[in-house]
N, C-alpha and C positions, 0 to 999 in steps of 0.2 A: 677762482671765481666761477660761478655758473650764472649765466644770464637768466633773468626771470621770464624772458620771452621766448627763449630758444633752447634747443637741446645742446648739451655740452659736446663739443667737437674737438678733435685733435687740432693742434696748431700747425700751420704751414710755415715753414722757414724759407722765405723767398729772398734770394740775394739781389736786392735792389738798393742802390745807393748812388748819389751823385758823385762824379769822379773827384770833385774837390773836397769831399768829406773824409777821405781815407786817412786814418791815423798812421803814423809811421812807426810808433813804438810797439813793443811786445812786452808781456809781463815779466819775461825773464831778463830783460834789459834793466839793470839796476844802477842807480846813482846813490853814492854814499855807502853806508854800512851794508854788509851782506844780510840778506833776508832769507829766512827759512820758513817754509809753509807746511802746516800740519797735514795738508792734503796735496797729493800730486795731480789732482784732477784739473785739467785745462781743456778749453774748447775754443773754437773759432766761430765768430758770429757769421750768420748766413750772408750778411752784407757788411761792407766796411773793412773786411780783413782785420778785425780786432781779435787778437788772441787774449784770453783772460783766464783767471783762476776761477773755476766753477764748471758747470752751473751747480748751485747748491740750493737746498730748501731749508727745512727747520734744523739747522745744524750750526756748529761753530767752526769757523776757520781761524786758526791762530797763526799769526805772522811773528816769528821770533827774531830778535835783533841782539847780537852779542858783540862784545869787544868794542863798545862805544868809547870814543875819545872823551876826555873830560869836558863837561858841558854844564850849562844851567837850564837849557831849554831844549826840547825836541820839536822839530817841525815835521809833521806827518801829513802826507797828501796821497790821494789815490783817486781813481775814477771808479765810481760805484755804478754798476749796471743793474737796473731794475727791469726784469724781463717778464713778459706775459701779463696776466690779468691780476695784478696786485689790487686789493680792495681797500687799501688805505684805512681810514678811520671809521669804518662801518660800525655802528653801535650794536653790541651783542643783543640788546632787547628788541631790536627791529627785525631779527631773523626768525623764521618759523621754528617752532619747537620741534625737536627731534630730527632736524635736518643737519647735514654737515655744515659747520659754520663757514661763512665766506670771509671771515676776518675777525677783528682788525689784523692788518698785516704790518708787522714791526721789523725794524732793523736796529740793532744795537751795536755800537762801536765803543770799546772800552780798553783800558790797560788791564792786563791780567792782575788781579788782586789790587787794582788801583781804581782811579776815577772813571766814571762813565762819561764819554764825550758826546755820544749821540744815542738817543733812545726815542725813536720817532717812527711815524707811519708814512708809507708811500702808496700812491695810487696811480695806476696806468689806464684807468677806465676812460673811454672817450665820452664826449657829450652826445650820447645817442640813447634813445629810449629803450633799446634792447638790453642795456646794461644796468646793473643794480644802482639805483639813484643814490643810496646812502654810501656807496663805495666810491663815489667820485670826489671825495675829499681826503686830504692828507694833512699831517702835522708839519712835515718838513716844508720850508726851512726854519720854522719857528722852534725855539727851545722852550716855549711855554706849552705845557701839556693842554690838550683840549682844543687847540686852535684848528679851525676847519678851513683849510686852503684848497684851492682847486687842484685837481690831479695834475701831476708833473710840474707844479710850481717850483721854480728855482733850478730846473734841469738845464744843463749846458747844451743838450741835444735831445731831440725826441724823434722816434720813428726812423732812425738812421742805421739800425743794426740788423734789420731783416726779420724781425719777429712779428707775426701777424695772427689775428684771430679771424677765421672765416665765418661769416654769418650767413645762414642758409637762405634767407629771403632777400639778400642784396647781392649785386654782382661783384662788389669790391670788398676786399678784406680790410680789417682795421689794424694799422700798425700799433704794436704794443711793446715799446721799449723806450727807456729813458736813461740818459747818462748824466750823473751828477759829479761835479768836481768837489770833493771833500777835502778840507784842509784845516788843521789845527796846529797851533804853536802853544805848547804847554810846558810848565815848569817840570824839570826832570833832571836828576843827577846820577842815577844808577848806571852801572856799566852795561847792563842788559835791559831789555824791554820786550814785552810781548803784547801785540795788538790782537784783540778778539773781535771778530765780526760774527754776529749771531742774528739769524732771522727767526721770527716767531709768528705762528698763525697761518703759515702758508699751506696750501693744498699740495697735490702731487707735482713732481718736477716738470711735467708737461704743461701744467696749468699755471704755476707760479714759481719763479726761480730768480737767482741773482748771481752776480759775480763781481770780481774786482780786478783792476789792472792798473798799470803805471803807479804802483805803490812805491813811494819814496820816503825815506826817513833821513833827516839831516840834523846834526848837532849844532847848537848855537850857544854862544856866550851870552851872558846877561846884557852886555853892551850892544849886542846885535839885535836886541828886541826893543823896539821903540815904545817908550812908556807914555801913556796918555796923562794929560793933566786933568784937574777936576772938571773943567768945562767939557773936555772930550769924553770923560766918563759919564757925565750927565747926559750928553747927547747919545752916547752909545746905549745907555740903559733905556732911554726913550725909544730908540730905534729897535732895540732887541725886543721890546714889548709890543711894538706896532706890527701887526700881521700884514699891513699894507706896505711896509717899508721894503725896499728892494735890497737892502744891505744887512739883513738880520744876521747872517753868519759872520760878516765882518764886524758888526757891532758886538756880538757875543765874544769874538776874539779880542776886541779892544778891551773889554771888561777883564778878560783873563790877563792880558798884558799889564794891566794896572796893578796886579798883585795886591800888596797890603794897602795901597792907596785906594783901590776899589773896595777892599774890605772896610776901610774906614768910611768911605762914602756910603756904603750900605748901612753901616751902623748908625749914621746920622740921618739917612733919608728913607729908610724902609721901616715901616712900623711892624713890630713883632706881633705874632699871633701864636703864643706858646700853647702846646698841648702836653698832656701828662706823659713824659718820656718813659717813666717807669712802667706805666700801664701799656704803652705801645711795645716796650721791650718784652713784657710778659706775653702779649698777643703774638709777637713774632716767635717767641719761644714755643708757644702752643702750636705753631705751624709745624714743629718738629715731631708732634705726636704721631704715634704709630697707628696702624689700621685698627687696633683695638680701642682707640680713642678718637674715632671719627667725629663724634659730636663736638668734642673740644676743638679739634682742628677746623672743622667747618664753621663753627661759631666764631673762631678767631679770624678766619678769612673774611667772613661777612662783615664783622665789625671794622676791620681795617679798611675794607672796601668802602664802607659807609662813611669813614672819616674823610674821604676825598683826597685831593692832591696835596693837602698840607702834610700828609703822612709820607709823601714820596721820599724825602731825604732819609728817613729811618729805613725804609725798604731798600733803597739803593745801597746804603751802608751794610745792611744785613746780608744782601746778596753776595757781597765780596767773599764771605767765608762760609756761606751755606752750602750743604751738599746738593747734589743734582735735583732730588725730588723737592727739597725745600725751595731751591731756586725756581723751579717750575711754579710752585704756589705763589712765591713772591712776584714773579713775572705775570702771573694770571691777575693778581690784584692790580699791579701797575698798568697792565694793558687795559683793564677795564676803566681805571681812573683816568688814564691818559687820553681817552677819546671823548670824554665828556667835557664840554666847555666849562670854564671856570667863571662863575658869575661875579665873585668877589674880586674886585680889582686889586685889593691889597694882597690877597692870596696869590694872584698872578705874579705880583712883584716879589713876594717871598720865595715862591718856587723858582723863579728865574734866578734870583740872587743865590739861592741854595745850590743850584746847579753850577754857577760860576765859582762859588766858594769851595765846592767839592773839588774842583780841578786845581784851584790855587793852592789849597791845602797847607798853608803856612800856619803856625800856631795862632796868629791873629785871625786868619780866615776861619779856622776851626771854631774859635771862640765866638766870632760873630755869627757864624752859621747856627751854632747852638742857641745863641741868644735870641735869634729870630723865631725859633721853632720849639724850644724846650722850656719847661717850667719846673 
């Protein structure tokens, strides 16, 4: 991020933290199965004595887990560190033409070749006129694309790690870090798993970066996961849709835990809005066109973008097997769609349901997901 009112300056890393805030764990301390990281990069925060994997920018960190005990669910948790001037859900069309874009700034968490668990924006910008106004909103903790929540909403801690932005016309620096407690319990039976953390839209590592620590993966039996009844599923769906609810991540998790009961609830309570799946598949195929077919490729990207969030389930599925350049194009479409508010309430319901059903991924969940979006 670059402020509209001031020159871009280096960040000062000042070791300031209250004594009671010091965490005791380090990233190499593991509970449960052994974790292997695709990058050996680690760092220690200027304050708080937190050692973490990172810092990273626009890259993927893969955490591999092998030799898992027999199980039906995986419990995944970590601390996500959002560092420096993340610009959140800034709209691309609000930025000056020809300038280096300030965002949107995304973080994606997914199982490799599997479901996406989190695809969201974060903002660290303070409520000060010197910072880009459009960048002071983020999507997290909502799982509904286009939600515009205040920066650092849902953070477990803010301004505790010692990352600052010095502003030339004021005597005090602005703390620019946030720690988020990320947790998912998802259906999973394989002997191995790989978690992919990917950031998108960030500027250089001095300006915007991220890291993770306290990563834990635990195997669970089916009986260890509490199943919600229809009343609890109803309340969870309501809360997951409500951007003012304080329990959106927990509500989303409740929906996942419902498994086929949740799928049946969606089938009865979410109105379908099907689009032409064959046409979308052709447009996605056109994204693979080479540089000699730029017009075809650009036309497909624009049409998919114009379809809005209802096309997201198709793009998320296509991303799993697409090569790097095509993934970049798919992400570019989803990043654009994901920061524009959804005006149609039924589309909000469909997109949320599709994200839940993608993770549940039973035959019934796949069937219901298709029935909501395909014709």
